[in-house]
DRENTOR-180112 format. One record per residue: residue number from 1; residue in three letters; x, y, z of N, C-alpha, C in turn. Coordinates in steps of 0.05 Angstrom, whole numbers, plus 5000, padded with zeros to 4 digits. Atoms other than C-alpha are relative to their C-alpha. Layout:
! DRENTOR-180112
<site keza="NUM" kolvo="ala" n_c1="X" n_c2="Y" n_c3="Z" ca_c1="X" ca_c2="Y" ca_c3="Z" c_c1="X" c_c2="Y" c_c3="Z"/>
...
END
This chain:
! DRENTOR-180112
<site keza="1" kolvo="met" n_c1="5021" n_c2="5002" n_c3="4995" ca_c1="9723" ca_c2="3227" ca_c3="7196" c_c1="4986" c_c2="4979" c_c3="5005"/>
<site keza="2" kolvo="lys" n_c1="5018" n_c2="5031" n_c3="5009" ca_c1="9697" ca_c2="3160" ca_c3="7164" c_c1="5026" c_c2="4973" c_c3="5027"/>
<site keza="3" kolvo="ile" n_c1="4989" n_c2="5029" n_c3="4981" ca_c1="9750" ca_c2="3126" ca_c3="7220" c_c1="4982" c_c2="5023" c_c3="5031"/>
<site keza="4" kolvo="leu" n_c1="5018" n_c2="4994" n_c3="4981" ca_c1="9712" ca_c2="3163" ca_c3="7277" c_c1="4978" c_c2="4985" c_c3="4995"/>
<site keza="5" kolvo="lys" n_c1="5019" n_c2="5022" n_c3="5007" ca_c1="9653" ca_c2="3132" ca_c3="7246" c_c1="4996" c_c2="4976" c_c3="5014"/>
<site keza="6" kolvo="gln" n_c1="4986" n_c2="5018" n_c3="5016" ca_c1="9677" ca_c2="3072" ca_c3="7246" c_c1="4998" c_c2="4987" c_c3="5043"/>
<site keza="7" kolvo="val" n_c1="4993" n_c2="5002" n_c3="4960" ca_c1="9703" ca_c2="3074" ca_c3="7329" c_c1="4975" c_c2="5004" c_c3="5005"/>
<site keza="8" kolvo="lys" n_c1="5032" n_c2="4994" n_c3="4994" ca_c1="9625" ca_c2="3096" ca_c3="7343" c_c1="4993" c_c2="4980" c_c3="4999"/>
<site keza="9" kolvo="gln" n_c1="5025" n_c2="5016" n_c3="5000" ca_c1="9590" ca_c2="3043" ca_c3="7309" c_c1="5020" c_c2="4967" c_c3="5016"/>
<site keza="10" kolvo="thr" n_c1="5001" n_c2="5026" n_c3="4973" ca_c1="9641" ca_c2="2990" ca_c3="7348" c_c1="5000" c_c2="4996" c_c3="5025"/>
<site keza="11" kolvo="glu" n_c1="5000" n_c2="4997" n_c3="4978" ca_c1="9642" ca_c2="3020" ca_c3="7407" c_c1="4972" c_c2="4998" c_c3="5001"/>
<site keza="12" kolvo="glu" n_c1="5033" n_c2="5008" n_c3="5001" ca_c1="9558" ca_c2="3016" ca_c3="7399" c_c1="5006" c_c2="4970" c_c3="5005"/>
<site keza="13" kolvo="lys" n_c1="4997" n_c2="5019" n_c3="5002" ca_c1="9573" ca_c2="2945" ca_c3="7380" c_c1="4999" c_c2="4991" c_c3="5016"/>
<site keza="14" kolvo="leu" n_c1="4979" n_c2="5000" n_c3="4978" ca_c1="9615" ca_c2="2928" ca_c3="7431" c_c1="4981" c_c2="5009" c_c3="5032"/>
<site keza="15" kolvo="arg" n_c1="5024" n_c2="5006" n_c3="4974" ca_c1="9561" ca_c2="2957" ca_c3="7486" c_c1="4983" c_c2="4982" c_c3="5000"/>
<site keza="16" kolvo="asn" n_c1="5015" n_c2="5016" n_c3="4991" ca_c1="9507" ca_c2="2921" ca_c3="7466" c_c1="5007" c_c2="4971" c_c3="5006"/>
<site keza="17" kolvo="thr" n_c1="4994" n_c2="5017" n_c3="5007" ca_c1="9549" ca_c2="2860" ca_c3="7462" c_c1="5002" c_c2="4997" c_c3="5040"/>
<site keza="18" kolvo="phe" n_c1="5005" n_c2="5018" n_c3="4981" ca_c1="9556" ca_c2="2870" ca_c3="7532" c_c1="4987" c_c2="5005" c_c3="5020"/>
<site keza="19" kolvo="leu" n_c1="5031" n_c2="4987" n_c3="4981" ca_c1="9496" ca_c2="2903" ca_c3="7562" c_c1="4976" c_c2="4966" c_c3="4999"/>
<site keza="20" kolvo="ala" n_c1="4999" n_c2="5034" n_c3="5008" ca_c1="9474" ca_c2="2827" ca_c3="7527" c_c1="4997" c_c2="4991" c_c3="5024"/>
<site keza="21" kolvo="lys" n_c1="4986" n_c2="5027" n_c3="4986" ca_c1="9518" ca_c2="2788" ca_c3="7571" c_c1="4994" c_c2="5006" c_c3="5021"/>
<site keza="22" kolvo="lys" n_c1="5013" n_c2="4985" n_c3="4970" ca_c1="9504" ca_c2="2835" ca_c3="7639" c_c1="4979" c_c2="4983" c_c3="5000"/>
<site keza="23" kolvo="arg" n_c1="5029" n_c2="5010" n_c3="4977" ca_c1="9435" ca_c2="2817" ca_c3="7630" c_c1="4995" c_c2="4959" c_c3="5008"/>
<site keza="24" kolvo="glu" n_c1="5009" n_c2="5025" n_c3="5002" ca_c1="9444" ca_c2="2745" ca_c3="7614" c_c1="5037" c_c2="4982" c_c3="5046"/>
<site keza="25" kolvo="ala" n_c1="4984" n_c2="4993" n_c3="4971" ca_c1="9502" ca_c2="2750" ca_c3="7682" c_c1="4970" c_c2="5002" c_c3="5028"/>
<site keza="26" kolvo="ile" n_c1="5025" n_c2="4991" n_c3="4972" ca_c1="9438" ca_c2="2780" ca_c3="7731" c_c1="4986" c_c2="4977" c_c3="5008"/>
<site keza="27" kolvo="asn" n_c1="5021" n_c2="5029" n_c3="5007" ca_c1="9384" ca_c2="2722" ca_c3="7702" c_c1="5019" c_c2="4977" c_c3="5020"/>
<site keza="28" kolvo="leu" n_c1="4985" n_c2="5034" n_c3="5004" ca_c1="9440" ca_c2="2667" ca_c3="7715" c_c1="4995" c_c2="4987" c_c3="5029"/>
<site keza="29" kolvo="asp" n_c1="5003" n_c2="5009" n_c3="4977" ca_c1="9423" ca_c2="2659" ca_c3="7784" c_c1="4976" c_c2="4977" c_c3="5010"/>
<site keza="30" kolvo="ile" n_c1="5029" n_c2="5009" n_c3="4994" ca_c1="9339" ca_c2="2651" ca_c3="7768" c_c1="5009" c_c2="4987" c_c3="4988"/>
<site keza="31" kolvo="ile" n_c1="5008" n_c2="5028" n_c3="5012" ca_c1="9359" ca_c2="2602" ca_c3="7717" c_c1="5013" c_c2="4971" c_c3="5013"/>
<site keza="32" kolvo="lys" n_c1="4982" n_c2="5022" n_c3="4979" ca_c1="9407" ca_c2="2557" ca_c3="7764" c_c1="4973" c_c2="4993" c_c3="5018"/>
<site keza="33" kolvo="lys" n_c1="5019" n_c2="5001" n_c3="4988" ca_c1="9344" ca_c2="2564" ca_c3="7806" c_c1="4975" c_c2="4985" c_c3="4985"/>
<site keza="34" kolvo="gln" n_c1="5021" n_c2="5008" n_c3="5014" ca_c1="9291" ca_c2="2549" ca_c3="7762" c_c1="5021" c_c2="4972" c_c3="4981"/>
<site keza="35" kolvo="leu" n_c1="4994" n_c2="5020" n_c3="4997" ca_c1="9330" ca_c2="2486" ca_c3="7739" c_c1="5014" c_c2="4989" c_c3="5013"/>
<site keza="36" kolvo="met" n_c1="5007" n_c2="5027" n_c3="4973" ca_c1="9346" ca_c2="2449" ca_c3="7801" c_c1="4972" c_c2="4995" c_c3="5010"/>
<site keza="37" kolvo="thr" n_c1="5036" n_c2="5015" n_c3="4990" ca_c1="9269" ca_c2="2455" ca_c3="7821" c_c1="4986" c_c2="4984" c_c3="4976"/>
<site keza="38" kolvo="arg" n_c1="5001" n_c2="5011" n_c3="5022" ca_c1="9257" ca_c2="2431" ca_c3="7748" c_c1="5014" c_c2="4982" c_c3="5000"/>
<site keza="39" kolvo="ser" n_c1="4994" n_c2="5022" n_c3="4996" ca_c1="9303" ca_c2="2372" ca_c3="7759" c_c1="4992" c_c2="4987" c_c3="5026"/>
<site keza="40" kolvo="ser" n_c1="5013" n_c2="5012" n_c3="4977" ca_c1="9278" ca_c2="2365" ca_c3="7832" c_c1="4963" c_c2="4985" c_c3="4983"/>
<site keza="41" kolvo="leu" n_c1="5030" n_c2="5020" n_c3="4996" ca_c1="9207" ca_c2="2343" ca_c3="7805" c_c1="5003" c_c2="4996" c_c3="4975"/>
<site keza="42" kolvo="leu" n_c1="4993" n_c2="5012" n_c3="5012" ca_c1="9234" ca_c2="2316" ca_c3="7751" c_c1="4996" c_c2="4969" c_c3="5014"/>
<site keza="43" kolvo="gly" n_c1="5006" n_c2="5031" n_c3="4979" ca_c1="9253" ca_c2="2261" ca_c3="7796" c_c1="4985" c_c2="4990" c_c3="5015"/>
<site keza="44" kolvo="val" n_c1="5012" n_c2="5012" n_c3="4984" ca_c1="9201" ca_c2="2260" ca_c3="7837" c_c1="4973" c_c2="4990" c_c3="4975"/>
<site keza="45" kolvo="ala" n_c1="5022" n_c2="5003" n_c3="5021" ca_c1="9152" ca_c2="2255" ca_c3="7769" c_c1="5009" c_c2="4965" c_c3="5010"/>
<site keza="46" kolvo="gln" n_c1="4979" n_c2="5031" n_c3="5014" ca_c1="9199" ca_c2="2195" ca_c3="7761" c_c1="4992" c_c2="4981" c_c3="5016"/>
<site keza="47" kolvo="ala" n_c1="5009" n_c2="5017" n_c3="4963" ca_c1="9185" ca_c2="2166" ca_c3="7833" c_c1="4977" c_c2="4986" c_c3="4994"/>
<site keza="48" kolvo="ile" n_c1="5023" n_c2="5005" n_c3="4997" ca_c1="9125" ca_c2="2167" ca_c3="7831" c_c1="4992" c_c2="4979" c_c3="4971"/>
<site keza="49" kolvo="ala" n_c1="5015" n_c2="5004" n_c3="5042" ca_c1="9108" ca_c2="2144" ca_c3="7739" c_c1="5017" c_c2="4971" c_c3="5032"/>
<site keza="50" kolvo="glu" n_c1="4991" n_c2="5020" n_c3="4975" ca_c1="9156" ca_c2="2087" ca_c3="7793" c_c1="4977" c_c2="4977" c_c3="5008"/>
<site keza="51" kolvo="gln" n_c1="5005" n_c2="5011" n_c3="4988" ca_c1="9118" ca_c2="2069" ca_c3="7841" c_c1="4964" c_c2="5002" c_c3="4994"/>
<site keza="52" kolvo="ile" n_c1="5022" n_c2="5010" n_c3="5026" ca_c1="9054" ca_c2="2069" ca_c3="7797" c_c1="4994" c_c2="4983" c_c3="4994"/>
<site keza="53" kolvo="gly" n_c1="5000" n_c2="5031" n_c3="5019" ca_c1="9072" ca_c2="2011" ca_c3="7753" c_c1="5008" c_c2="4987" c_c3="5027"/>
<site keza="54" kolvo="met" n_c1="4999" n_c2="5019" n_c3="4969" ca_c1="9094" ca_c2="1980" ca_c3="7824" c_c1="4977" c_c2="4989" c_c3="4998"/>
<site keza="55" kolvo="asp" n_c1="5022" n_c2="4997" n_c3="4980" ca_c1="9030" ca_c2="1983" ca_c3="7851" c_c1="4989" c_c2="4981" c_c3="4979"/>
<site keza="56" kolvo="ala" n_c1="5009" n_c2="5017" n_c3="5006" ca_c1="8997" ca_c2="1957" ca_c3="7789" c_c1="5005" c_c2="4975" c_c3="4994"/>
<site keza="57" kolvo="leu" n_c1="4998" n_c2="5018" n_c3="5003" ca_c1="9038" ca_c2="1905" ca_c3="7783" c_c1="4997" c_c2="4971" c_c3="5028"/>
<site keza="58" kolvo="leu" n_c1="4996" n_c2="5015" n_c3="4958" ca_c1="9041" ca_c2="1885" ca_c3="7861" c_c1="4955" c_c2="4978" c_c3="5004"/>
<site keza="59" kolvo="thr" n_c1="5032" n_c2="5021" n_c3="5003" ca_c1="8953" ca_c2="1876" ca_c3="7834" c_c1="4990" c_c2="4984" c_c3="4984"/>
<site keza="60" kolvo="asp" n_c1="5009" n_c2="5026" n_c3="5015" ca_c1="8959" ca_c2="1840" ca_c3="7775" c_c1="5013" c_c2="4975" c_c3="5007"/>
<site keza="61" kolvo="ile" n_c1="4985" n_c2="5023" n_c3="4984" ca_c1="9011" ca_c2="1786" ca_c3="7821" c_c1="4976" c_c2="5000" c_c3="5018"/>
<site keza="62" kolvo="asn" n_c1="5014" n_c2="5010" n_c3="4980" ca_c1="8953" ca_c2="1786" ca_c3="7875" c_c1="4973" c_c2="4992" c_c3="4984"/>
<site keza="63" kolvo="gln" n_c1="5030" n_c2="5016" n_c3="5024" ca_c1="8892" ca_c2="1778" ca_c3="7827" c_c1="5003" c_c2="4974" c_c3="4986"/>
<site keza="64" kolvo="gln" n_c1="4981" n_c2="5041" n_c3="5016" ca_c1="8936" ca_c2="1712" ca_c3="7789" c_c1="4981" c_c2="4992" c_c3="5016"/>
<site keza="65" kolvo="val" n_c1="4995" n_c2="5004" n_c3="4983" ca_c1="8938" ca_c2="1696" ca_c3="7850" c_c1="4980" c_c2="4979" c_c3="5014"/>
<site keza="66" kolvo="trp" n_c1="5029" n_c2="5007" n_c3="4988" ca_c1="8865" ca_c2="1699" ca_c3="7880" c_c1="4980" c_c2="4992" c_c3="4980"/>
<site keza="67" kolvo="gly" n_c1="5017" n_c2="5015" n_c3="5024" ca_c1="8843" ca_c2="1677" ca_c3="7807" c_c1="5002" c_c2="4971" c_c3="5002"/>
<site keza="68" kolvo="val" n_c1="4997" n_c2="5032" n_c3="4999" ca_c1="8869" ca_c2="1606" ca_c3="7834" c_c1="5007" c_c2="4990" c_c3="5020"/>
<site keza="69" kolvo="ala" n_c1="5008" n_c2="5020" n_c3="4967" ca_c1="8844" ca_c2="1593" ca_c3="7897" c_c1="5035" c_c2="4998" c_c3="5018"/>
<site keza="70" kolvo="cys" n_c1="4989" n_c2="5009" n_c3="4992" ca_c1="8923" ca_c2="1606" ca_c3="7909" c_c1="5007" c_c2="5019" c_c3="5033"/>
<site keza="71" kolvo="gln" n_c1="4984" n_c2="4979" n_c3="4976" ca_c1="8962" ca_c2="1644" ca_c3="7977" c_c1="5020" c_c2="5011" c_c3="4995"/>
<site keza="72" kolvo="phe" n_c1="4962" n_c2="4992" n_c3="5008" ca_c1="9027" ca_c2="1678" ca_c3="7978" c_c1="5001" c_c2="4987" c_c3="5044"/>
<site keza="73" kolvo="asp" n_c1="4981" n_c2="5007" n_c3="4981" ca_c1="9064" ca_c2="1649" ca_c3="8039" c_c1="5024" c_c2="5022" c_c3="5005"/>
<site keza="74" kolvo="leu" n_c1="4982" n_c2="4957" n_c3="4996" ca_c1="9111" ca_c2="1715" ca_c3="8032" c_c1="4994" c_c2="4996" c_c3="4982"/>
<site keza="75" kolvo="phe" n_c1="4999" n_c2="4978" n_c3="5007" ca_c1="9112" ca_c2="1767" ca_c3="8021" c_c1="5031" c_c2="5023" c_c3="4987"/>
<site keza="76" kolvo="arg" n_c1="4983" n_c2="4972" n_c3="4983" ca_c1="9179" ca_c2="1817" ca_c3="8023" c_c1="5015" c_c2="5003" c_c3="4980"/>
<site keza="77" kolvo="pro" n_c1="4989" n_c2="4991" n_c3="5017" ca_c1="9200" ca_c2="1869" ca_c3="7989" c_c1="5030" c_c2="5010" c_c3="5010"/>
<site keza="78" kolvo="val" n_c1="4967" n_c2="4989" n_c3="4986" ca_c1="9277" ca_c2="1886" ca_c3="7983" c_c1="5009" c_c2="5027" c_c3="4994"/>
<site keza="79" kolvo="leu" n_c1="4984" n_c2="4968" n_c3="5005" ca_c1="9319" ca_c2="1955" ca_c3="7989" c_c1="4996" c_c2="5007" c_c3="4982"/>
<site keza="80" kolvo="lys" n_c1="5006" n_c2="5004" n_c3="5031" ca_c1="9301" ca_c2="1988" ca_c3="7926" c_c1="5040" c_c2="5009" c_c3="5004"/>
<site keza="81" kolvo="trp" n_c1="4964" n_c2="5001" n_c3="5020" ca_c1="9377" ca_c2="2006" ca_c3="7882" c_c1="4984" c_c2="5020" c_c3="4983"/>
<site keza="82" kolvo="arg" n_c1="5009" n_c2="4998" n_c3="5028" ca_c1="9373" ca_c2="2059" ca_c3="7819" c_c1="5045" c_c2="4992" c_c3="4988"/>
<site keza="83" kolvo="thr" n_c1="4966" n_c2="5002" n_c3="5019" ca_c1="9419" ca_c2="2042" ca_c3="7766" c_c1="4985" c_c2="5022" c_c3="4982"/>
<site keza="84" kolvo="gly" n_c1="5012" n_c2="4973" n_c3="5027" ca_c1="9423" ca_c2="2100" ca_c3="7712" c_c1="4977" c_c2="5012" c_c3="5010"/>
<site keza="85" kolvo="cys" n_c1="5019" n_c2="4985" n_c3="4998" ca_c1="9350" ca_c2="2121" ca_c3="7700" c_c1="4982" c_c2="4980" c_c3="5029"/>
<site keza="86" kolvo="ser" n_c1="5030" n_c2="5029" n_c3="4991" ca_c1="9308" ca_c2="2057" ca_c3="7729" c_c1="5001" c_c2="5008" c_c3="5037"/>
<site keza="87" kolvo="leu" n_c1="5000" n_c2="5003" n_c3="4977" ca_c1="9294" ca_c2="2046" ca_c3="7798" c_c1="4988" c_c2="4966" c_c3="5001"/>
<site keza="88" kolvo="lys" n_c1="5004" n_c2="5025" n_c3="4994" ca_c1="9301" ca_c2="1971" ca_c3="7820" c_c1="4992" c_c2="4996" c_c3="5030"/>
<site keza="89" kolvo="gln" n_c1="5019" n_c2="5012" n_c3="4980" ca_c1="9252" ca_c2="1936" ca_c3="7871" c_c1="5004" c_c2="4962" c_c3="5003"/>
<site keza="90" kolvo="pro" n_c1="5002" n_c2="5030" n_c3="5006" ca_c1="9273" ca_c2="1862" ca_c3="7885" c_c1="4978" c_c2="4984" c_c3="5017"/>
<site keza="91" kolvo="ile" n_c1="5012" n_c2="5008" n_c3="4991" ca_c1="9216" ca_c2="1815" ca_c3="7914" c_c1="4998" c_c2="4981" c_c3="5004"/>
<site keza="92" kolvo="ser" n_c1="5007" n_c2="5024" n_c3="5005" ca_c1="9210" ca_c2="1753" ca_c3="7937" c_c1="4973" c_c2="4981" c_c3="5018"/>
<site keza="93" kolvo="ile" n_c1="5015" n_c2="5010" n_c3="5005" ca_c1="9153" ca_c2="1711" ca_c3="7928" c_c1="4985" c_c2="4974" c_c3="5007"/>
<site keza="94" kolvo="lys" n_c1="4997" n_c2="5029" n_c3="5006" ca_c1="9128" ca_c2="1652" ca_c3="7953" c_c1="4971" c_c2="5000" c_c3="5003"/>
<site keza="95" kolvo="val" n_c1="5022" n_c2="4997" n_c3="5004" ca_c1="9060" ca_c2="1629" ca_c3="7929" c_c1="4993" c_c2="4963" c_c3="5019"/>
<site keza="96" kolvo="thr" n_c1="5001" n_c2="5019" n_c3="4989" ca_c1="9022" ca_c2="1570" ca_c3="7961" c_c1="4964" c_c2="4986" c_c3="4986"/>
<site keza="97" kolvo="gly" n_c1="5023" n_c2="5001" n_c3="5002" ca_c1="8964" ca_c2="1528" ca_c3="7929" c_c1="5006" c_c2="4967" c_c3="4983"/>
<site keza="98" kolvo="lys" n_c1="5000" n_c2="5022" n_c3="5028" ca_c1="8935" ca_c2="1478" ca_c3="7871" c_c1="4978" c_c2="5005" c_c3="4980"/>
<site keza="99" kolvo="leu" n_c1="5018" n_c2="4984" n_c3="5023" ca_c1="8921" ca_c2="1497" ca_c3="7803" c_c1="4987" c_c2="4983" c_c3="4986"/>
END
């Protein structure tokens, strides 16, 4: 009788483990979709933050140039590229005027 009781307990543990893993497997597709959605939203948020930073930088440059009565002779953004988790975009600027 003791052996039968131990076997039933082992069976119950294995059944519970199986059911828990089955629930995880059923939800795996949903979890993967959520992860992909979060990853894409994070990429969009990073791009927006980088663009906001670029806009603020360009505004500061423009205000400084106009503040000293200069003018832009050249303003040429170059193609963007990603390095690691940051986005780089060089800009060629030529400003003329008297300081």
